[in-house]
N, C-alpha and C positions, 0 to 999 in steps of 0.2 A: 444477574441483578446485583448481588452482593459484590462490592468492590468496583463495579462499573457504573451503576446508577446510585446505589444506596450506601451511605456511610455506616456500614454494619457495626463497626467497633463502638459507635456512639451508644447503641442500645444493647448490643450483645455482650460486651465484656462485663458490664455491671451485672447483667442478668445471670450469666454463667458463674461468675465469682460468688454471687449471692447463693446460688444453688450448691456450689462446691462447699462453701462455708457451712451451710445448713447440713450438708452430708458429712461434715467432720473433716473435710480436706482443706488444705491451704489454698488461698487464691492463686491463680496463675497470672503471670505477667501479660499485660495487654498485647505485647508483641507476639507472644507465643499463641495466644488465642486467635489473634488476627491471622497468623500464619496458617491456621487450620480452616479459615473461611473458604468455602468452595468444595470442601470434602463432603461426602455423604454423611448423613446425621449419625449413623451407627459408628462410622470411622471417627468422626469428630469427637464423640463422647468417649470412645474407647481409648483415644489418644490423651484425652484430658484426665481420665481416671483408669489407667490400665490395671490397677489392682482390684477394680470392682467386678462383681459378677454381672451376668446379663440382666438379672432382675434389678440389681442396684443401679446399673447403667440406665435402664428404662425409667426408674424413679427419678434419677438425676436429670435425664432429658425432659421428663414431664414438667418438673419444677422450672428448669431453665426456659423451656418453651413458654410457660405461663408468665414468668417474669419478663421475658423478652417481648412478648406481645403487649404487655402493659407499657414497657418502655417505648416501643415503636409508636403506639398510639399517642403518647404524650411528648416524646422528644425525638422522633425519627427525622433524619435529615438526609437529603440528597447531596451528592457532590456538587460543587459550584459549576454552573453552566449546564446542568443536565436538562432542565426544563426548556431552555432556549434551544438546545440541541435536538430534543425530541420534537419541539414545535417546528423547527426548520426541516427536519427529516419528513415529517408528515406533510408540510406545505410543498415539499419537493416531490411528493408522490410515492414515497417509500412505504412499504408495509413493515410494521414493527412487531417483533415477537420476542418473547422471553423464554429462554431454556435454562433452567436452574436445577441444581442438586438439592435445593431446599424444597420443603413441602408446599403443595399448592395453596394450602390454607395460609401459611406464612407469607407467601408471595402476594396473595390477594390483600392481606392486611397491610403490607408495606405499600402496595400500589394505591390503596384507598387512603391510607394515612397521609401519603405524600401528594395526593391529588393527581396522579399520572395514569390512572387505570385506563382512561379513554384513549390514550395514545396507542394502545396495543390491541392488535386483532387476534393474537394467539398467545396463550400463556401455558407453558408446560413445566411442571415440577418434576421431582424425582419419581422414578418408576422402579419398583423393587427388582424387576428382572432385566432392566436395561441400563447401560451406561450412557453418558452424554453423547457419545458418538452415534449410538443407535437412535436416540431421541432426535438429534439434529437431522439424521438421515431421513426421518419421517416428516420433517418440517420443510425440507427443501422442495421447491417447485421447479419442474423441468423448464429450462430456458431462462430462468430468472437469474439475475446477479445476486447471489446469496453471500452475505458477509457475516462472520461471527465476530462480535466485539466482546472482549472479556478481559480478565486480569489473572487467571490461573491456568496452570498447565492443562487441566481438563478441557478448558475452552479451546486451547490451541491444538491439542491432540485431536479433539472432535473435528476441528476445521480441517486439519491435514488429512485425517482419515476419510473425510467426505469430499476432499479436493475442492475446498472453497477457501477464500481469503480470510485471514485472521488478523484483527487489529487489537493491539495490546493497550489497555488503559493503564499506563505506567503509574498513575496516581493511586491504583488499587492496592491489593494485598499480596500480589505475587510478582513483584518487580523482578526478582531473580529468575523467574520462570518465563519472562516475557520474550526471551531470545527465541522461543519456539514460534512466536508469531511472525507474520509477514511484514507488518507495519507497526512501529512503536509510536504511540500518541501520548504526549505529555499532558494534554488536557482535552476537554470536550471539543474545543475548536479544531484541534488536530484530528480528532476522530471524524468530524464533519469533512475536513479537507481530504482525508484518505478515502472516505466513502464516496465523495464526489468523483475523485480520480478513478476509483475502482469501477464505478459505473461506466466511465469512458473506456477503461481497460476491458471491461466485459464486452463492449461493442466490438473492440478489436478481436477479442477471442471468438466472437460470432463470425467475423470475417474469416478468420483462420479455419474455423470449423466448417464453413461453407466451401472454402476454396482449396484447403490443403488436401493433397493426395498422399497415399501411404508410401509411394515409391520415391519421394524426394523431399528435401527440406522446403520450408516455406520462408520466403524472404520478404520481410516488410520494411519499406523505407519510411523513416520518420524524419521529416524535414521542416524547415521554417526559417524565417529570417534570423539574424544574429540576436541573441538574448531571448528568443521566443520560448525557451524552456524545454528544448529537445532532450538534452542529457538527463534532466530531472524526470521527464516523462518516460524515457526509456528505462530508467532505473525502476520506476513504479510499475511499468508494464512488464518488465522482466520478472519482478517479484510476484506480480499477479498471475502471470502465465505459469510460473513454476508452481504456484499454489494449486493451479488447475491440473497439474501433472505434465505439462509440456517441458521437455528439455530446451533450454534457451541459450543462444550465443549472441552476445552483443558485439557489434562492430562499429567503431567510431571513425568517421571519415577523417577527423583531425589526426588520427594515427597514420594517415597516408600522405602527410604533407611532404612536398618536395623541399630540398635544401633552399636556403634563401637566394642563392645565385640563380636558381631556376625560377623560383617564385616571382622574382623581381626583375626579370630580364627585359621587360618592355618599359618604355618611358611612361606609358599610360598605366597607372597603378590599377585602374579598374579592369582593363582588358588583360593585364598581366595576371591578376587574381583569377579572373574567369577562366583563362586558358591554362595557367601553369601552377596554381596554388597546390593542387593535389595530384598525386601519382595515380591517375586513373588506370593506367595499364597494370600496375601491380595489384590494384584492388580487383579489377576484372579477372585477372589470372586466378585469384582465389574464389571469386564468385562463380566462374564458369563451371568448374566441376561440381560445386554445390547445386547449381541450377540443373545440372545433368543427372542428379540423383546419387552422386558419389560421396563417400565420406571424405572429410578433410581434417587432418590432424597436423598442424604446422605451427611453428613459432617464427614470427617475423620481426625484424628490427624496426624500431620506431624512433623517429627523429625527435630530439628535444628542441623545442622552439627557443628555449633560453640559450642553449649552447650551439645550436645548429649542427649537432652531431648525432649519429645513430647510437645513442647510449642506453636505450631502453628496449624492452621486448614485449610482445603480446602473444599469448598462446591462444590458438583457436582450435576448437574441437567440435566438429559438425558431423552428424549422421543424418540419414534420411528422415528420422523422426524429429529433428531439431527445428525450432523456429528461430530464424536469424533476424535480429533487429538491427538494421543498418541505419545509423543516425548521422546526420550532417547537413550542411547547407548545399543548395544547388543540386540536389539529388535527381530530381525528376527531369533529366535530360540525358542524351547520349554521352558517354557509352554505358551509364549505369542503369538508366530507366528500363531497358529491356530485361534486366535480371530481376525486376521487382514483381512480386505477386500481389502486393497491396501498397497503397500510398496514403500516408497520413500527414496532413499539413497542420502545423501549429501556427495560428494566425494572430499577430498583434500589429497595431499601427506603428508607424515609424516614430511618432513622438514618444511612444512607450519604449521603443528601442533606446532612444536617447536617455530617457529617465533611468532605465536599468543600467545602461552603460555608465552613467554618471555615478550611480551608487555601487556598482560592482567593479568596474575597471579603473576608474579614476583613482581610487585609493591605492591601487596596486601599481598603476603605470603613469599616473600624472594626468594633468589637464589636456596634454597633447592628444590623448586618446580620443577626446571628443572630436577633434579635427579629423582624425583618422576615420571615425564613423561617418562624419558628414561628407568627407571627400572620397572615401573608398568603399567602406562596407555597405552603407545605404545605397549608393549608386549601383553597386554590384547586385544587390537584391532587387532594386528597381528594374534593372536590365533583365534579371531572371524572371520576375513576375510578368513583365511585358512580353517576353519572348517565349515563355514556357507554361504560362497559365497554371501554376501549381494548384490553385483552388479548383480549377475546372477539371483537372485530370485525377484529383484525389478521390479515394474511396471514402475518406472521412476527413472533415475539417473541424478543428477544435479552436474555438476562440479562447485564447489564454491571456487576454488582456488583464484579467484579474485571476491570478492563480488560485485564490480561495474559492472562486466560483467559475471554474472552467465549463464551457458549454459546447456541445457538438452542434455545429450549424449545418452540417451535411452528414 
């Protein structure tokens, strides 16, 4: 709650410094007090007044609590966008819960003062004999997509220890600790973005759980038309699966491009791309032992499309426990398709392809890129959709027309 929903410094700093002053101590800087938000109460006050005895700390805490509750009721503030975020999450069917190191009494006062109590179905405060990891463990429901949103190390440690995803509210009080989280969010809109994608990643994890065997790797193909968001989705999915405890190896089809002389050997640019853009033989030579349950540890040269030379390398490490995420265009066809254990298609209309190409590629490559999309890339994808029916063969289809509101349509 503190640092994720509630602007704790607005009410806490004045209350703490008032109590410190009355106890004969100097006020502490706001930045220092804020750095302690999220700690258990006894730790919080012992760090503020290390010279005090236990009884003196109890008296200090009692005064600060009383003053803080007065401040919360009169001037408590949520972070910008919190109410809209909570409303959206409830409308989308999520169950919201709070797990905090603060006292239950304090949490309830904040929720009531800020008018957000009705959004939450479960509220858990500090428990003397349990840390946040243990409390979160008791709140997780089997089979649910559970996500921890917080701003301090205790939140992200609890997420990791429970093998759930952690989203960091970077606007909170522990920005230096947010590297422990799986997804960094600058504001509440980004929190919503990551939650929506985590829900889809959870559906993929359920596919893996249902289909994966212990004796070999699981190979998931993530495909879609150009600009559909494949690379971004694979990055999110990889982080999500790692949070659940899966070892993950990402493989990008773009790393298997042929040199230009091979890619462009036909007069028809569409058929030349379809048949010769990628070195499928080299890719299947790597996929075959993975599919057979063997470990693969190899480094392969990668061509630079700018220089048309093999000047880069990619390292691949796969064991039978690994989930392999293979990402690229035109995947669900021979010779790649037989190696796939699951197929995920990111779907966007072609007018959206052109919109994204104009904003993404034209600044880098010039207006002529739009002709390339119209005359080559889109006809290639139309051929693929017509001949290989990717939506029909996929285990999951994601409508990514609006990346802020992705939706599973299958």
